[in-house]
C-alpha positions, 0 to 999 in steps of 0.5 A: 879210192875205194871205187864202186859201192861202199860206206862213207860217213861225212861231216861238214865243218862249214860250206867249204870244208868236209871230211869223210871216213869210209871203206868197201870190199874189192875183188878183182879177177884177171887171166894169167898168161898162157905161157906162164907157170900157171898157164891160162890160170886165174888170179884174184886180188881181194882187199878192204880199202879204208880211207879218210877224205878231206874236201874243199869246195870253192862254190858250185864249180870247184872241188878238191878231194884228198884221200889217205887210205889203208888197203887191209885184209889183202889176199892174192889167190891163184887158180889153175885153168879149171878154177881150182885153187893153187895158192892163197897168200895174204899180204900186209896192209899197204898205204895209198894216197889220192887226189881228185880235182873237179871243175865245171865250166 
């Protein structure tokens, strides 16, 4: 759920079960509408996803990962078309759940 680079610590209970704890820093830039209140401005979303992962391996051909995460330290910034900050607003921690299923055939 963190995407890209980050840090994860893993512990394998046995050949089938594994648990991981990790996090990273995310920053996303996006262009705002020309017709909106900040015409052609820029939005930026920054946050730190911290997650817990539980994995089940059924041989080499099947893996199921279940994630529980908290998106912390969130801040949304709005800049005008020249790149000058107009607004910086922090937001509360948000929960997230995810699942990945991998199979090979």
